[in-house]
mmCIF file of the N, C-alpha and C atoms, coordinates in Angstrom:
data_MODEL
# 
_entry.id   MODEL 
# 
loop_
_atom_site.group_PDB 
_atom_site.id 
_atom_site.type_symbol 
_atom_site.label_atom_id 
_atom_site.label_alt_id 
_atom_site.label_comp_id 
_atom_site.label_asym_id 
_atom_site.label_entity_id 
_atom_site.label_seq_id 
_atom_site.pdbx_PDB_ins_code 
_atom_site.Cartn_x 
_atom_site.Cartn_y 
_atom_site.Cartn_z 
_atom_site.occupancy 
_atom_site.B_iso_or_equiv 
_atom_site.pdbx_formal_charge 
_atom_site.auth_seq_id 
_atom_site.auth_comp_id 
_atom_site.auth_asym_id 
_atom_site.auth_atom_id 
_atom_site.pdbx_PDB_model_num 
ATOM 1   N N  . UNK A 1 1  ? 89.008  99.042  108.031 1.00 0.00 ? 1  UNK A N  1 
ATOM 2   C CA . UNK A 1 1  ? 90.020  98.563  106.525 1.00 0.00 ? 1  UNK A CA 1 
ATOM 3   C C  . UNK A 1 1  ? 91.564  99.309  107.472 1.00 0.00 ? 1  UNK A C  1 
ATOM 4   N N  . UNK A 1 2  ? 91.541  100.292 108.241 1.00 0.00 ? 2  UNK A N  1 
ATOM 5   C CA . UNK A 1 2  ? 93.083  100.279 108.562 1.00 0.00 ? 2  UNK A CA 1 
ATOM 6   C C  . UNK A 1 2  ? 93.762  101.428 107.965 1.00 0.00 ? 2  UNK A C  1 
ATOM 7   N N  . UNK A 1 3  ? 94.556  101.628 108.153 1.00 0.00 ? 3  UNK A N  1 
ATOM 8   C CA . UNK A 1 3  ? 95.506  102.922 107.725 1.00 0.00 ? 3  UNK A CA 1 
ATOM 9   C C  . UNK A 1 3  ? 96.460  102.325 106.156 1.00 0.00 ? 3  UNK A C  1 
ATOM 10  N N  . UNK A 1 4  ? 96.651  100.940 106.458 1.00 0.00 ? 4  UNK A N  1 
ATOM 11  C CA . UNK A 1 4  ? 97.439  100.443 104.619 1.00 0.00 ? 4  UNK A CA 1 
ATOM 12  C C  . UNK A 1 4  ? 96.667  100.196 103.661 1.00 0.00 ? 4  UNK A C  1 
ATOM 13  N N  . UNK A 1 5  ? 94.955  100.380 104.194 1.00 0.00 ? 5  UNK A N  1 
ATOM 14  C CA . UNK A 1 5  ? 94.346  100.030 102.695 1.00 0.00 ? 5  UNK A CA 1 
ATOM 15  C C  . UNK A 1 5  ? 93.924  101.155 102.315 1.00 0.00 ? 5  UNK A C  1 
ATOM 16  N N  . UNK A 1 6  ? 94.088  102.175 102.750 1.00 0.00 ? 6  UNK A N  1 
ATOM 17  C CA . UNK A 1 6  ? 93.727  103.895 102.563 1.00 0.00 ? 6  UNK A CA 1 
ATOM 18  C C  . UNK A 1 6  ? 94.263  104.094 100.940 1.00 0.00 ? 6  UNK A C  1 
ATOM 19  N N  . UNK A 1 7  ? 93.641  104.920 100.012 1.00 0.00 ? 7  UNK A N  1 
ATOM 20  C CA . UNK A 1 7  ? 94.706  105.025 98.833  1.00 0.00 ? 7  UNK A CA 1 
ATOM 21  C C  . UNK A 1 7  ? 95.953  105.499 99.238  1.00 0.00 ? 7  UNK A C  1 
ATOM 22  N N  . UNK A 1 8  ? 96.573  105.269 98.389  1.00 0.00 ? 8  UNK A N  1 
ATOM 23  C CA . UNK A 1 8  ? 98.361  105.679 98.338  1.00 0.00 ? 8  UNK A CA 1 
ATOM 24  C C  . UNK A 1 8  ? 98.690  106.329 97.109  1.00 0.00 ? 8  UNK A C  1 
ATOM 25  N N  . UNK A 1 9  ? 99.508  106.793 97.200  1.00 0.00 ? 9  UNK A N  1 
ATOM 26  C CA . UNK A 1 9  ? 100.359 107.750 96.248  1.00 0.00 ? 9  UNK A CA 1 
ATOM 27  C C  . UNK A 1 9  ? 101.579 106.564 95.804  1.00 0.00 ? 9  UNK A C  1 
ATOM 28  N N  . UNK A 1 10 ? 102.108 106.027 94.784  1.00 0.00 ? 10 UNK A N  1 
ATOM 29  C CA . UNK A 1 10 ? 103.555 105.510 94.182  1.00 0.00 ? 10 UNK A CA 1 
ATOM 30  C C  . UNK A 1 10 ? 104.708 106.230 95.447  1.00 0.00 ? 10 UNK A C  1 
ATOM 31  N N  . UNK A 1 11 ? 104.798 107.422 95.782  1.00 0.00 ? 11 UNK A N  1 
ATOM 32  C CA . UNK A 1 11 ? 105.883 107.788 96.482  1.00 0.00 ? 11 UNK A CA 1 
ATOM 33  C C  . UNK A 1 11 ? 105.680 107.664 97.929  1.00 0.00 ? 11 UNK A C  1 
ATOM 34  N N  . UNK A 1 12 ? 104.341 107.306 98.485  1.00 0.00 ? 12 UNK A N  1 
ATOM 35  C CA . UNK A 1 12 ? 104.078 107.157 99.780  1.00 0.00 ? 12 UNK A CA 1 
ATOM 36  C C  . UNK A 1 12 ? 104.670 105.553 99.936  1.00 0.00 ? 12 UNK A C  1 
ATOM 37  N N  . UNK A 1 13 ? 104.025 104.858 99.160  1.00 0.00 ? 13 UNK A N  1 
ATOM 38  C CA . UNK A 1 13 ? 104.751 103.344 99.155  1.00 0.00 ? 13 UNK A CA 1 
ATOM 39  C C  . UNK A 1 13 ? 105.904 103.293 98.554  1.00 0.00 ? 13 UNK A C  1 
ATOM 40  N N  . UNK A 1 14 ? 106.783 103.602 97.771  1.00 0.00 ? 14 UNK A N  1 
ATOM 41  C CA . UNK A 1 14 ? 108.224 103.356 97.756  1.00 0.00 ? 14 UNK A CA 1 
ATOM 42  C C  . UNK A 1 14 ? 109.125 103.919 99.030  1.00 0.00 ? 14 UNK A C  1 
ATOM 43  N N  . UNK A 1 15 ? 108.373 104.795 99.960  1.00 0.00 ? 15 UNK A N  1 
ATOM 44  C CA . UNK A 1 15 ? 109.128 105.303 101.078 1.00 0.00 ? 15 UNK A CA 1 
ATOM 45  C C  . UNK A 1 15 ? 108.511 104.497 102.009 1.00 0.00 ? 15 UNK A C  1 
ATOM 46  N N  . UNK A 1 16 ? 107.358 104.006 101.992 1.00 0.00 ? 16 UNK A N  1 
ATOM 47  C CA . UNK A 1 16 ? 107.253 102.659 103.259 1.00 0.00 ? 16 UNK A CA 1 
ATOM 48  C C  . UNK A 1 16 ? 107.952 101.631 103.057 1.00 0.00 ? 16 UNK A C  1 
ATOM 49  N N  . UNK A 1 17 ? 108.170 101.027 101.778 1.00 0.00 ? 17 UNK A N  1 
ATOM 50  C CA . UNK A 1 17 ? 109.207 99.677  101.626 1.00 0.00 ? 17 UNK A CA 1 
ATOM 51  C C  . UNK A 1 17 ? 110.578 99.949  101.933 1.00 0.00 ? 17 UNK A C  1 
ATOM 52  N N  . UNK A 1 18 ? 111.095 101.458 101.894 1.00 0.00 ? 18 UNK A N  1 
ATOM 53  C CA . UNK A 1 18 ? 112.475 102.069 101.832 1.00 0.00 ? 18 UNK A CA 1 
ATOM 54  C C  . UNK A 1 18 ? 112.862 101.552 100.234 1.00 0.00 ? 18 UNK A C  1 
ATOM 55  N N  . UNK A 1 19 ? 112.458 101.957 99.160  1.00 0.00 ? 19 UNK A N  1 
ATOM 56  C CA . UNK A 1 19 ? 112.703 101.772 98.065  1.00 0.00 ? 19 UNK A CA 1 
ATOM 57  C C  . UNK A 1 19 ? 112.634 102.633 96.835  1.00 0.00 ? 19 UNK A C  1 
ATOM 58  N N  . UNK A 1 20 ? 112.529 102.685 95.996  1.00 0.00 ? 20 UNK A N  1 
ATOM 59  C CA . UNK A 1 20 ? 113.126 103.703 94.671  1.00 0.00 ? 20 UNK A CA 1 
ATOM 60  C C  . UNK A 1 20 ? 110.821 103.632 94.411  1.00 0.00 ? 20 UNK A C  1 
ATOM 61  N N  . UNK A 1 21 ? 110.818 105.257 93.437  1.00 0.00 ? 21 UNK A N  1 
ATOM 62  C CA . UNK A 1 21 ? 109.660 104.863 92.918  1.00 0.00 ? 21 UNK A CA 1 
ATOM 63  C C  . UNK A 1 21 ? 109.465 104.065 91.393  1.00 0.00 ? 21 UNK A C  1 
ATOM 64  N N  . UNK A 1 22 ? 110.567 103.870 90.961  1.00 0.00 ? 22 UNK A N  1 
ATOM 65  C CA . UNK A 1 22 ? 110.697 103.494 89.820  1.00 0.00 ? 22 UNK A CA 1 
ATOM 66  C C  . UNK A 1 22 ? 111.108 101.469 90.068  1.00 0.00 ? 22 UNK A C  1 
ATOM 67  N N  . UNK A 1 23 ? 111.820 101.034 91.007  1.00 0.00 ? 23 UNK A N  1 
ATOM 68  C CA . UNK A 1 23 ? 111.414 99.764  91.461  1.00 0.00 ? 23 UNK A CA 1 
ATOM 69  C C  . UNK A 1 23 ? 109.600 99.753  91.917  1.00 0.00 ? 23 UNK A C  1 
ATOM 70  N N  . UNK A 1 24 ? 109.391 100.114 92.651  1.00 0.00 ? 24 UNK A N  1 
ATOM 71  C CA . UNK A 1 24 ? 107.703 99.863  92.797  1.00 0.00 ? 24 UNK A CA 1 
ATOM 72  C C  . UNK A 1 24 ? 106.817 99.658  91.267  1.00 0.00 ? 24 UNK A C  1 
ATOM 73  N N  . UNK A 1 25 ? 107.277 100.773 90.852  1.00 0.00 ? 25 UNK A N  1 
ATOM 74  C CA . UNK A 1 25 ? 106.576 100.768 89.230  1.00 0.00 ? 25 UNK A CA 1 
ATOM 75  C C  . UNK A 1 25 ? 106.903 99.398  88.868  1.00 0.00 ? 25 UNK A C  1 
ATOM 76  N N  . UNK A 1 26 ? 108.326 98.306  88.627  1.00 0.00 ? 26 UNK A N  1 
ATOM 77  C CA . UNK A 1 26 ? 108.738 97.717  87.956  1.00 0.00 ? 26 UNK A CA 1 
ATOM 78  C C  . UNK A 1 26 ? 107.346 96.586  88.864  1.00 0.00 ? 26 UNK A C  1 
ATOM 79  N N  . UNK A 1 27 ? 107.585 96.483  90.362  1.00 0.00 ? 27 UNK A N  1 
ATOM 80  C CA . UNK A 1 27 ? 106.703 95.894  91.307  1.00 0.00 ? 27 UNK A CA 1 
ATOM 81  C C  . UNK A 1 27 ? 105.494 95.474  90.621  1.00 0.00 ? 27 UNK A C  1 
ATOM 82  N N  . UNK A 1 28 ? 104.617 97.046  90.843  1.00 0.00 ? 28 UNK A N  1 
ATOM 83  C CA . UNK A 1 28 ? 103.484 97.166  90.069  1.00 0.00 ? 28 UNK A CA 1 
ATOM 84  C C  . UNK A 1 28 ? 102.993 96.113  88.679  1.00 0.00 ? 28 UNK A C  1 
ATOM 85  N N  . UNK A 1 29 ? 103.869 96.825  87.665  1.00 0.00 ? 29 UNK A N  1 
ATOM 86  C CA . UNK A 1 29 ? 103.715 96.107  86.191  1.00 0.00 ? 29 UNK A CA 1 
ATOM 87  C C  . UNK A 1 29 ? 103.568 94.766  86.348  1.00 0.00 ? 29 UNK A C  1 
ATOM 88  N N  . UNK A 1 30 ? 104.530 93.914  87.301  1.00 0.00 ? 30 UNK A N  1 
ATOM 89  C CA . UNK A 1 30 ? 104.745 92.772  87.116  1.00 0.00 ? 30 UNK A CA 1 
ATOM 90  C C  . UNK A 1 30 ? 103.619 91.732  87.979  1.00 0.00 ? 30 UNK A C  1 
ATOM 91  N N  . UNK A 1 31 ? 102.789 92.729  88.840  1.00 0.00 ? 31 UNK A N  1 
ATOM 92  C CA . UNK A 1 31 ? 101.674 92.287  89.656  1.00 0.00 ? 31 UNK A CA 1 
ATOM 93  C C  . UNK A 1 31 ? 99.899  92.475  88.201  1.00 0.00 ? 31 UNK A C  1 
ATOM 94  N N  . UNK A 1 32 ? 100.706 93.489  87.267  1.00 0.00 ? 32 UNK A N  1 
ATOM 95  C CA . UNK A 1 32 ? 99.298  93.663  86.192  1.00 0.00 ? 32 UNK A CA 1 
ATOM 96  C C  . UNK A 1 32 ? 98.428  94.693  86.919  1.00 0.00 ? 32 UNK A C  1 
ATOM 97  N N  . UNK A 1 33 ? 99.043  95.673  87.870  1.00 0.00 ? 33 UNK A N  1 
ATOM 98  C CA . UNK A 1 33 ? 98.475  96.816  88.803  1.00 0.00 ? 33 UNK A CA 1 
ATOM 99  C C  . UNK A 1 33 ? 98.141  97.705  87.614  1.00 0.00 ? 33 UNK A C  1 
ATOM 100 N N  . UNK A 1 34 ? 97.510  98.343  87.656  1.00 0.00 ? 34 UNK A N  1 
ATOM 101 C CA . UNK A 1 34 ? 96.971  99.605  86.830  1.00 0.00 ? 34 UNK A CA 1 
ATOM 102 C C  . UNK A 1 34 ? 98.165  100.889 87.559  1.00 0.00 ? 34 UNK A C  1 
ATOM 103 N N  . UNK A 1 35 ? 99.503  101.342 87.323  1.00 0.00 ? 35 UNK A N  1 
ATOM 104 C CA . UNK A 1 35 ? 100.139 102.508 87.532  1.00 0.00 ? 35 UNK A CA 1 
ATOM 105 C C  . UNK A 1 35 ? 99.805  103.958 86.843  1.00 0.00 ? 35 UNK A C  1 
ATOM 106 N N  . UNK A 1 36 ? 99.058  103.617 86.086  1.00 0.00 ? 36 UNK A N  1 
ATOM 107 C CA . UNK A 1 36 ? 98.676  104.997 85.453  1.00 0.00 ? 36 UNK A CA 1 
ATOM 108 C C  . UNK A 1 36 ? 97.646  105.793 86.347  1.00 0.00 ? 36 UNK A C  1 
ATOM 109 N N  . UNK A 1 37 ? 97.283  105.634 87.419  1.00 0.00 ? 37 UNK A N  1 
ATOM 110 C CA . UNK A 1 37 ? 96.470  106.280 88.171  1.00 0.00 ? 37 UNK A CA 1 
ATOM 111 C C  . UNK A 1 37 ? 97.428  106.681 89.316  1.00 0.00 ? 37 UNK A C  1 
ATOM 112 N N  . UNK A 1 38 ? 96.762  107.887 90.202  1.00 0.00 ? 38 UNK A N  1 
ATOM 113 C CA . UNK A 1 38 ? 97.741  108.793 90.830  1.00 0.00 ? 38 UNK A CA 1 
ATOM 114 C C  . UNK A 1 38 ? 97.754  108.021 92.124  1.00 0.00 ? 38 UNK A C  1 
ATOM 115 N N  . UNK A 1 39 ? 96.485  107.789 92.774  1.00 0.00 ? 39 UNK A N  1 
ATOM 116 C CA . UNK A 1 39 ? 96.374  106.937 93.452  1.00 0.00 ? 39 UNK A CA 1 
ATOM 117 C C  . UNK A 1 39 ? 96.121  105.400 93.359  1.00 0.00 ? 39 UNK A C  1 
ATOM 118 N N  . UNK A 1 40 ? 96.600  104.727 94.685  1.00 0.00 ? 40 UNK A N  1 
ATOM 119 C CA . UNK A 1 40 ? 96.448  102.768 93.907  1.00 0.00 ? 40 UNK A CA 1 
ATOM 120 C C  . UNK A 1 40 ? 95.193  102.885 95.243  1.00 0.00 ? 40 UNK A C  1 
ATOM 121 N N  . UNK A 1 41 ? 94.230  101.923 94.055  1.00 0.00 ? 41 UNK A N  1 
ATOM 122 C CA . UNK A 1 41 ? 93.132  101.638 95.158  1.00 0.00 ? 41 UNK A CA 1 
ATOM 123 C C  . UNK A 1 41 ? 93.359  100.507 96.550  1.00 0.00 ? 41 UNK A C  1 
ATOM 124 N N  . UNK A 1 42 ? 92.271  100.221 96.992  1.00 0.00 ? 42 UNK A N  1 
ATOM 125 C CA . UNK A 1 42 ? 92.764  99.232  98.056  1.00 0.00 ? 42 UNK A CA 1 
ATOM 126 C C  . UNK A 1 42 ? 92.702  97.939  97.468  1.00 0.00 ? 42 UNK A C  1 
ATOM 127 N N  . UNK A 1 43 ? 92.114  97.230  96.475  1.00 0.00 ? 43 UNK A N  1 
ATOM 128 C CA . UNK A 1 43 ? 92.782  96.319  95.679  1.00 0.00 ? 43 UNK A CA 1 
ATOM 129 C C  . UNK A 1 43 ? 93.959  96.051  95.230  1.00 0.00 ? 43 UNK A C  1 
ATOM 130 N N  . UNK A 1 44 ? 94.658  97.115  94.420  1.00 0.00 ? 44 UNK A N  1 
ATOM 131 C CA . UNK A 1 44 ? 95.777  97.432  93.811  1.00 0.00 ? 44 UNK A CA 1 
ATOM 132 C C  . UNK A 1 44 ? 96.810  96.459  95.075  1.00 0.00 ? 44 UNK A C  1 
ATOM 133 N N  . UNK A 1 45 ? 96.419  97.774  96.512  1.00 0.00 ? 45 UNK A N  1 
ATOM 134 C CA . UNK A 1 45 ? 97.274  97.446  97.278  1.00 0.00 ? 45 UNK A CA 1 
ATOM 135 C C  . UNK A 1 45 ? 97.342  96.196  98.146  1.00 0.00 ? 45 UNK A C  1 
ATOM 136 N N  . UNK A 1 46 ? 95.925  95.515  98.373  1.00 0.00 ? 46 UNK A N  1 
ATOM 137 C CA . UNK A 1 46 ? 95.925  93.758  98.170  1.00 0.00 ? 46 UNK A CA 1 
ATOM 138 C C  . UNK A 1 46 ? 96.513  93.111  97.517  1.00 0.00 ? 46 UNK A C  1 
ATOM 139 N N  . UNK A 1 47 ? 97.132  92.923  96.450  1.00 0.00 ? 47 UNK A N  1 
ATOM 140 C CA . UNK A 1 47 ? 97.522  91.991  95.311  1.00 0.00 ? 47 UNK A CA 1 
ATOM 141 C C  . UNK A 1 47 ? 99.254  92.944  95.796  1.00 0.00 ? 47 UNK A C  1 
ATOM 142 N N  . UNK A 1 48 ? 99.612  94.458  95.970  1.00 0.00 ? 48 UNK A N  1 
ATOM 143 C CA . UNK A 1 48 ? 101.171 94.390  96.350  1.00 0.00 ? 48 UNK A CA 1 
ATOM 144 C C  . UNK A 1 48 ? 101.384 93.804  97.144  1.00 0.00 ? 48 UNK A C  1 
ATOM 145 N N  . UNK A 1 49 ? 100.927 93.943  98.473  1.00 0.00 ? 49 UNK A N  1 
ATOM 146 C CA . UNK A 1 49 ? 100.867 93.511  99.804  1.00 0.00 ? 49 UNK A CA 1 
ATOM 147 C C  . UNK A 1 49 ? 101.131 92.034  99.577  1.00 0.00 ? 49 UNK A C  1 
ATOM 148 N N  . UNK A 1 50 ? 100.536 91.257  99.154  1.00 0.00 ? 50 UNK A N  1 
ATOM 149 C CA . UNK A 1 50 ? 100.326 89.802  99.021  1.00 0.00 ? 50 UNK A CA 1 
ATOM 150 C C  . UNK A 1 50 ? 101.650 89.230  98.692  1.00 0.00 ? 50 UNK A C  1 
ATOM 151 N N  . UNK A 1 51 ? 102.257 89.849  97.244  1.00 0.00 ? 51 UNK A N  1 
ATOM 152 C CA . UNK A 1 51 ? 103.393 89.882  96.749  1.00 0.00 ? 51 UNK A CA 1 
ATOM 153 C C  . UNK A 1 51 ? 104.515 90.355  97.961  1.00 0.00 ? 51 UNK A C  1 
ATOM 154 N N  . UNK A 1 52 ? 104.648 90.928  98.097  1.00 0.00 ? 52 UNK A N  1 
ATOM 155 C CA . UNK A 1 52 ? 105.845 91.663  98.916  1.00 0.00 ? 52 UNK A CA 1 
ATOM 156 C C  . UNK A 1 52 ? 105.488 91.948  100.639 1.00 0.00 ? 52 UNK A C  1 
ATOM 157 N N  . UNK A 1 53 ? 104.510 92.088  101.271 1.00 0.00 ? 53 UNK A N  1 
ATOM 158 C CA . UNK A 1 53 ? 104.072 92.426  102.128 1.00 0.00 ? 53 UNK A CA 1 
ATOM 159 C C  . UNK A 1 53 ? 103.614 93.263  102.279 1.00 0.00 ? 53 UNK A C  1 
ATOM 160 N N  . UNK A 1 54 ? 102.914 93.726  104.082 1.00 0.00 ? 54 UNK A N  1 
ATOM 161 C CA . UNK A 1 54 ? 103.038 95.131  104.232 1.00 0.00 ? 54 UNK A CA 1 
ATOM 162 C C  . UNK A 1 54 ? 103.854 95.932  104.525 1.00 0.00 ? 54 UNK A C  1 
ATOM 163 N N  . UNK A 1 55 ? 104.241 96.834  104.113 1.00 0.00 ? 55 UNK A N  1 
ATOM 164 C CA . UNK A 1 55 ? 105.235 98.164  104.610 1.00 0.00 ? 55 UNK A CA 1 
ATOM 165 C C  . UNK A 1 55 ? 105.008 98.244  106.272 1.00 0.00 ? 55 UNK A C  1 
ATOM 166 N N  . UNK A 1 56 ? 103.832 98.017  106.847 1.00 0.00 ? 56 UNK A N  1 
ATOM 167 C CA . UNK A 1 56 ? 102.982 99.247  107.629 1.00 0.00 ? 56 UNK A CA 1 
ATOM 168 C C  . UNK A 1 56 ? 102.908 97.824  108.585 1.00 0.00 ? 56 UNK A C  1 
ATOM 169 N N  . UNK A 1 57 ? 103.034 96.634  108.484 1.00 0.00 ? 57 UNK A N  1 
ATOM 170 C CA . UNK A 1 57 ? 103.402 96.073  109.384 1.00 0.00 ? 57 UNK A CA 1 
ATOM 171 C C  . UNK A 1 57 ? 104.582 95.311  109.942 1.00 0.00 ? 57 UNK A C  1 
ATOM 172 N N  . UNK A 1 58 ? 105.689 96.088  109.455 1.00 0.00 ? 58 UNK A N  1 
ATOM 173 C CA . UNK A 1 58 ? 106.951 95.710  109.695 1.00 0.00 ? 58 UNK A CA 1 
ATOM 174 C C  . UNK A 1 58 ? 107.539 95.907  111.308 1.00 0.00 ? 58 UNK A C  1 
ATOM 175 N N  . UNK A 1 59 ? 108.446 95.305  111.302 1.00 0.00 ? 59 UNK A N  1 
ATOM 176 C CA . UNK A 1 59 ? 108.933 95.792  112.988 1.00 0.00 ? 59 UNK A CA 1 
ATOM 177 C C  . UNK A 1 59 ? 110.667 96.708  112.273 1.00 0.00 ? 59 UNK A C  1 
ATOM 178 N N  . UNK A 1 60 ? 110.369 98.015  113.144 1.00 0.00 ? 60 UNK A N  1 
ATOM 179 C CA . UNK A 1 60 ? 111.437 98.944  112.526 1.00 0.00 ? 60 UNK A CA 1 
ATOM 180 C C  . UNK A 1 60 ? 112.981 97.951  113.076 1.00 0.00 ? 60 UNK A C  1 
# 
């Protein structure tokens, strides 16, 4: 499964993408991902990564 697909908070993901939590929330809403949970599950992360790329695979 790998680290990228372990449950993550919105704060962790926003930092990984280099965006604000508010922007991340907009992305999640646009994808129909429930943003009311504290942790985002693997299925939610897969939708997000398909639309915006996996921030853990990016080159610095």
